[in-house]
C-alpha positions in Angstrom: 172.0 13.0 128.3 170.5 16.1 126.8 172.7 18.0 124.4 174.0 21.2 126.1 173.7 24.5 124.4 175.3 27.9 124.7 176.1 30.1 127.7 176.1 33.8 126.8 178.0 35.9 129.4 178.4 39.7 129.7 181.4 40.8 131.7 180.4 44.3 132.9 182.8 47.1 132.4 182.7 47.9 136.1 183.8 44.3 136.8 186.8 44.1 134.5 188.0 47.7 135.0 188.0 50.6 137.5 185.4 52.8 135.7 186.8 56.0 137.4 190.4 55.6 136.3 191.3 55.8 132.6 192.4 52.4 131.2 192.7 50.7 134.6 192.3 46.9 134.3 191.1 44.6 137.0 193.2 41.6 136.0 192.3 39.5 139.1 188.6 39.8 138.3 189.2 38.8 134.6 191.3 35.8 135.5 188.7 34.6 138.0 185.9 34.7 135.4 188.1 33.0 132.8 188.8 30.1 135.2 185.0 29.7 135.5 184.6 29.8 131.7 187.1 26.9 131.5 184.8 24.9 133.9 181.7 25.9 131.9 183.4 24.4 128.7 184.3 21.3 130.7 180.6 20.9 131.5 179.9 20.6 127.8 178.5 24.1 127.2 179.6 26.5 124.4 180.4 29.9 125.9 179.9 33.2 124.1 181.4 36.3 125.7 180.5 40.0 125.5 182.3 42.6 127.6 181.7 46.2 128.5 184.1 49.1 128.0 184.5 50.4 131.5 187.3 52.9 131.7 188.7 51.9 128.3 185.7 53.5 126.6 183.3 55.4 128.8 185.5 58.2 130.1 186.6 59.4 126.7 183.2 58.8 125.1 181.6 60.8 127.9 184.0 63.8 127.6 183.3 64.2 123.8 179.7 63.0 123.7 180.5 60.2 121.2 177.0 58.7 121.8 175.5 61.9 120.5 177.2 61.6 117.1 179.1 64.2 115.2 179.3 67.7 116.6 180.4 70.2 114.0 182.2 72.4 116.5 184.3 69.4 117.8 184.7 67.2 114.7 188.5 66.9 114.8 188.5 66.1 118.6 185.7 63.6 118.2 187.3 61.7 115.3 190.5 61.4 117.2 188.6 60.1 120.2 186.7 57.6 118.1 190.1 56.2 116.9 191.5 56.2 120.4 188.4 54.4 121.9 188.5 51.7 119.2 192.2 51.1 119.9 191.6 51.0 123.6 188.8 48.5 123.2 190.9 46.2 121.1 193.6 46.4 123.9 191.0 45.5 126.5 189.7 42.7 124.4 193.2 41.3 123.9 193.7 41.3 127.7 190.6 39.1 128.1 191.7 36.8 125.2 195.1 36.5 126.9 193.6 35.5 130.2 191.4 32.9 128.5 194.5 31.5 126.8 196.2 31.3 130.2 193.3 29.1 131.2 193.7 26.8 128.1 190.8 28.4 126.1 191.1 29.7 122.6 189.1 32.8 121.8 188.6 35.1 118.9 187.7 38.8 119.2 185.2 40.4 116.9 185.4 44.2 117.1 181.9 45.7 116.3 183.6 48.6 114.5 184.7 46.1 111.9 181.5 44.1 111.4 178.5 46.2 112.7 176.9 49.5 111.7 174.3 51.4 113.6 173.7 51.9 117.3 170.9 50.4 119.5 168.9 47.2 119.0 168.6 47.8 115.2 172.3 47.6 114.3 173.3 45.6 111.2 175.9 43.0 110.9 176.7 39.3 110.4 175.5 37.6 113.5 176.6 34.1 112.3 180.1 34.9 113.7 178.7 33.8 117.1 177.6 30.4 115.9 180.7 28.4 117.0 181.0 24.8 118.0 182.4 23.3 121.2 185.9 22.8 119.7 186.0 26.3 118.0 187.6 29.4 119.5 185.1 31.2 121.8 183.6 34.3 120.1 184.0 37.4 122.1 182.9 40.9 121.3 182.3 44.2 123.2 180.6 47.6 123.3 182.3 49.8 120.7 182.1 53.0 118.6 180.6 52.0 115.3 179.8 53.8 112.1 176.2 55.0 111.4 174.5 55.5 108.1 172.8 58.7 109.1 173.6 62.3 110.1 175.1 61.1 113.4 178.0 59.4 111.4 179.1 57.3 114.4 177.6 56.2 117.7 178.0 53.6 120.5 176.9 50.1 120.1 176.3 48.9 123.7 177.3 45.4 124.9 173.7 45.1 126.3 172.3 45.5 122.8 174.7 42.9 121.6 173.5 40.6 124.4 169.9 41.1 123.3 170.5 40.3 119.7 172.7 37.3 120.3 170.2 35.9 122.8 167.4 36.2 120.2 169.1 35.3 117.0 171.7 32.6 117.9 170.2 29.2 118.4 170.4 27.1 121.6 171.2 29.8 124.1 170.5 28.0 127.4 171.7 30.9 129.7 172.1 34.6 129.2 174.0 36.0 132.2 175.0 39.5 133.1 178.0 39.6 135.5 177.9 42.7 137.6 180.9 44.4 139.1 179.7 45.8 142.4 176.4 44.1 143.4 175.1 40.6 143.8 172.0 41.0 141.5 169.1 43.4 140.9 168.6 45.4 144.1 165.3 46.8 145.4 167.0 50.0 146.3 170.1 51.9 145.1 173.4 50.1 146.1 174.4 53.0 148.4 171.3 52.3 150.6 172.2 50.0 153.5 168.7 48.4 153.4 169.1 47.3 149.7 168.4 43.7 149.1 169.0 41.3 146.2 165.7 40.4 144.4 165.4 36.7 143.7 163.4 37.5 140.6 162.6 40.6 138.6 160.2 41.4 135.8 159.0 44.7 134.2 156.1 44.7 136.6 158.4 45.0 139.7 159.0 48.6 140.7 162.6 49.4 141.8 164.6 52.5 142.4 167.7 52.3 140.3 170.9 54.3 140.3 172.7 55.5 137.2 176.1 57.1 137.2 175.5 59.7 134.5 178.9 61.2 135.1 180.6 58.1 133.9 178.2 55.8 131.9 177.2 56.6 128.3 175.0 53.7 127.5 172.1 53.7 130.0 173.6 51.8 132.9 171.4 49.4 134.9 168.2 50.6 133.3 169.3 49.6 129.8 170.5 46.2 131.1 167.1 45.6 132.7 165.3 46.6 129.6 167.3 44.3 127.4 167.2 41.4 129.9 163.5 41.7 130.0 163.3 41.3 126.2 165.8 38.4 126.3 163.6 36.6 129.0 160.9 36.1 126.3 163.3 34.0 124.3 165.7 32.5 126.8 164.4 30.7 129.9 167.5 31.4 132.1 168.3 35.1 132.2 170.3 36.1 135.3 172.1 39.1 137.0 175.0 37.6 139.0 177.8 39.0 141.1 180.8 38.8 138.7 183.2 38.9 141.7 181.8 35.4 142.5 181.7 33.7 139.1 181.4 30.2 140.7 177.8 31.1 141.0 177.4 30.5 137.3 178.6 26.9 137.9 176.2 26.5 140.8 173.4 27.8 138.5 174.1 25.3 135.6 174.7 22.4 138.0 171.9 23.0 140.5 169.4 25.1 138.7 169.6 28.1 141.0 172.1 30.4 142.7 172.4 33.7 144.6 171.5 36.5 142.1 168.4 37.7 140.3 166.5 35.7 137.7 164.8 37.9 135.1 161.4 36.7 134.2 159.0 37.8 131.4 
């Protein structure tokens, strides 16, 4: 039997929290995904997890423009917010680790604020933390406020940028999967359009009309995800956008080779 590799999964912030209500957890959604991760491990794969911030990060980050770096007229407020967001993200991370533990899975959190510097794809940090074996605790990290070595002083390192770098730099990534919170895959029209349909495949050449909640999101929304997934597809054969409310579709994918969702192709 072929040796199985790693399954990299991004739990979208809109899946694990209510993005419109500050620090509102969706524990049922988290537990459902963690049950599936237990099954993925039983299949012989090594999971790696990344999760979004949702209402534990985006609301405060948006209010004080944390993505835009230091603002001399709001320094004190911003620095307090940076501290608060980092604390909130650790709290969210602990909730996911706790749910994994309830499903007999050991996991270890790696807060980017402690090991990474710089925002965007060019961040610096020790990526070997994600190289864990089948019997080691699952590595799990998340979008976070990180320090920057420029005039910005701090910024947001998106979970989508982490997904991209992990997919490219960590060996034996068999699947790179983005779990979405409100749709079944990449849609050809915005989700509020009743005629919107899930695209079976998507590449950069496929025109779509996307929708980005600029009032809430601070890291680029679906457009950033698509951009990073497109890059990942040049290095990983199986890159998918799947409905996180139906995580069994990941099992269907690894067992049968396909599922309902969107495969991202180069």
